[in-house]
C-alpha positions in Angstrom: -21.9 -19.0 2.3 -21.6 -15.3 3.0 -25.0 -14.8 4.7 -23.4 -14.0 8.1 -21.5 -11.1 6.5 -24.2 -9.9 4.2 -26.7 -9.7 7.0 -24.8 -6.5 7.9 -26.2 -4.8 4.8 -29.4 -4.2 6.7 -27.7 -3.6 10.0 -25.5 -0.9 8.5 -28.4 0.6 6.6 -30.3 1.3 9.8 -27.3 2.5 11.8 -27.4 6.0 13.0 -23.7 6.1 13.7 -20.8 3.8 13.0 -18.3 5.2 15.4 -16.8 8.3 16.9 -13.3 9.7 16.2 -11.2 10.2 19.3 -7.7 11.7 19.9 -6.0 14.8 21.1 -8.1 17.2 23.1 -7.6 20.9 22.4 -8.4 23.7 24.9 -7.8 27.3 24.1 -5.8 26.3 21.0 -3.4 24.1 23.0 -3.3 20.3 23.0 -4.1 19.2 26.5 -3.7 15.5 26.0 -1.7 13.4 23.7 -3.6 10.4 22.6 -3.1 8.5 19.4 -6.1 9.1 17.2 -8.5 6.2 17.1 -12.1 5.4 16.3 -14.5 4.2 19.0 -16.7 1.9 16.8 -20.3 1.2 17.6 -21.3 -2.3 18.8 -22.5 -3.5 15.4 -19.3 -2.5 13.8 -17.2 -4.2 16.5 -19.3 -7.3 16.0 -18.8 -7.1 12.2 -15.0 -6.9 12.7 -15.1 -9.9 15.0 -17.2 -11.8 12.5 -14.7 -11.0 9.6 -11.9 -12.5 11.6 -14.0 -15.6 12.5 -14.9 -16.0 8.8 -11.2 -15.8 7.9 -10.5 -18.7 10.3 -13.4 -20.9 9.2 -12.9 -20.3 5.5 -9.2 -20.5 4.8 -9.8 -21.1 1.1 -10.2 -17.4 0.6 -6.8 -16.6 2.1 -8.0 -13.4 3.7 -4.8 -13.3 5.8 -3.0 -12.8 2.5 -5.1 -9.8 1.5 -2.2 -7.7 0.3 -1.1 -10.3 -2.3 -4.7 -10.6 -3.5 -5.0 -6.9 -3.8 -1.7 -6.6 -5.7 -2.7 -9.4 -8.1 -5.7 -7.1 -9.0 -3.4 -4.1 -9.2 -4.9 -2.5 -6.1 -2.4 -1.0 -3.6 -3.1 -1.5 0.1 -4.0 2.1 0.7 -7.4 3.6 1.4 -7.4 5.5 -1.9 -7.1 2.4 -4.1 -9.3 0.2 -1.8 -12.2 2.6 -1.7 -12.1 3.1 -5.5 -11.9 -0.6 -6.4 -14.6 -1.7 -8.9 -16.2 -4.8 -7.4 -19.0 -5.2 -10.0 -17.3 -8.3 -11.4 -15.0 -9.1 -8.6 -14.7 -12.6 -7.2 -15.3 -13.3 -3.5 -11.6 -13.5 -2.7 -11.0 -10.0 -3.9 -14.1 -8.6 -2.1 -13.0 -10.3 1.1 -9.4 -9.0 0.7 -10.8 -5.4 0.4 -12.8 -5.9 3.6 -9.9 -7.4 5.5 -7.5 -4.8 4.1 -9.7 -2.0 5.3 -10.1 -3.5 8.8 -6.3 -4.3 9.1 -5.6 -0.8 7.8 -7.0 0.6 11.0 -3.8 -0.3 12.7 -1.9 2.3 10.6 -4.6 4.8 9.8 -7.5 5.1 12.2 -10.7 5.9 10.5 -10.3 4.0 7.2 -13.1 1.6 8.1 -15.2 4.5 9.3 -14.8 6.3 6.0 -15.8 3.2 4.1 -18.8 2.6 6.3 -20.0 6.2 6.2 -19.7 6.3 2.4 -21.4 3.0 1.6 -18.3 1.3 0.4 -18.5 -1.6 2.8 -22.2 -2.0 1.9 -21.2 -2.1 -1.8 -18.7 -4.9 -1.0 -21.3 -6.9 1.0 -23.8 -6.5 -1.8 -21.3 -8.0 -4.2 -20.9 -11.0 -1.8 -24.7 -11.4 -1.8 -24.7 -11.4 -5.6 -22.0 -14.1 -5.6 -24.0 -16.1 -3.1 -27.2 -15.8 -5.2 -25.4 -16.8 -8.4 -23.9 -19.9 -6.8 -27.3 -20.9 -5.4 -28.9 -20.6 -8.9 -26.2 -22.8 -10.5 -26.9 -25.6 -8.0 
């Protein structure tokens, strides 16, 4: 069920770069442009984000749009500190997907959350848990 998403484990493992931080330019100690900071993500990361939203639409049973409630139910606040520290070793798919969606949606308020989670292998850990869940469900059938 999660193969489309878990295929990104290998894609992210081979990525040289996930994105580049952008924002204010400084020259001679002075800010010369005032841009909101943002991350210019690489093509594979942009594709992954698009796929997550498509997965949400095609699999409403996971209620990814309601990620904040799912996180709260597991006593995880919707902040990067709680999200990145979440133990997913025994998590169900709904929680893992809520963590992924929460991180992607968090970019709106704090540019670079997703980049941090990609660079530190957190997204890969979540995807590996989804792969485990897939493998367990296939062995039961």
